[in-house]
C-alpha positions in Angstrom: 99.9 93.0 120.5 103.2 91.4 121.5 101.6 88.4 123.1 100.0 87.5 119.8 103.0 88.3 117.6 104.9 85.7 115.6 108.5 86.2 114.6 108.9 85.7 110.8 112.3 85.3 109.2 111.8 86.8 105.7 115.1 85.1 104.5 113.3 81.8 104.8 110.4 82.9 102.5 110.2 82.9 98.7 107.7 83.2 95.9 104.8 85.6 95.5 104.5 88.7 97.6 103.6 88.1 101.2 104.3 89.7 104.6 108.0 90.5 104.9 108.6 90.8 101.1 110.7 93.7 99.7 109.1 94.6 96.5 110.4 96.9 93.7 107.6 98.6 91.7 107.5 100.7 88.5 104.7 103.2 88.1 103.2 102.3 84.8 102.3 105.9 84.0 105.7 107.6 84.5 108.2 104.7 85.0 109.2 105.9 88.5 110.6 103.0 90.6 110.1 102.5 94.3 111.0 99.8 96.7 108.9 98.9 99.8 109.1 96.2 102.4 105.7 94.9 103.6 105.6 95.2 107.4 103.1 95.2 110.3 101.1 98.3 111.3 103.4 99.2 114.2 106.6 99.1 112.0 105.2 101.0 109.0 107.1 104.1 107.9 106.3 104.9 104.3 109.0 107.6 104.1 111.6 104.8 104.8 110.0 102.3 102.5 108.2 100.3 105.2 104.7 99.7 103.9 101.8 98.8 106.2 100.4 95.4 105.3 96.9 96.8 105.6 97.4 99.6 103.2 95.7 99.5 99.8 99.0 99.1 98.0 100.2 96.2 100.1 96.8 94.5 99.9 97.0 94.8 96.1 100.5 93.3 96.0 99.9 90.3 98.3 99.8 87.1 96.3 101.2 88.6 93.1 104.4 87.6 91.3 107.2 89.5 89.6 106.0 90.8 86.2 102.4 91.2 87.4 100.6 94.5 87.2 98.4 95.8 90.0 95.9 98.7 90.2 95.5 100.6 93.4 92.8 103.2 94.1 94.3 106.2 95.8 92.8 109.6 96.8 94.4 111.0 93.6 92.9 108.3 91.4 93.7 104.8 90.3 97.4 104.0 89.9 99.0 101.1 88.0 102.2 99.4 89.0 104.3 96.6 87.6 106.1 94.4 90.1 109.8 94.4 89.0 111.2 92.2 91.7 110.4 90.4 95.0 113.1 89.7 97.5 113.1 88.3 101.0 116.0 89.8 103.0 
């Protein structure tokens, strides 16, 4: 894995959601806000806000902009989220 890895400096990125983005979402059903950073599989730790880039939520977010809504199929049913902000820190 390490031999194929590329170092990405998220502070040099901008625009739509992509790997390295820190995204704040609002649940469209209850208004709860959550913030996640999209990271690689080995870094993922959902309890600490590090979202696996291959997860259904991350895949739904990739390419979207602030203000967009996304729907994600979860084991508990389909959830809708609004992207409140995208930061690269």
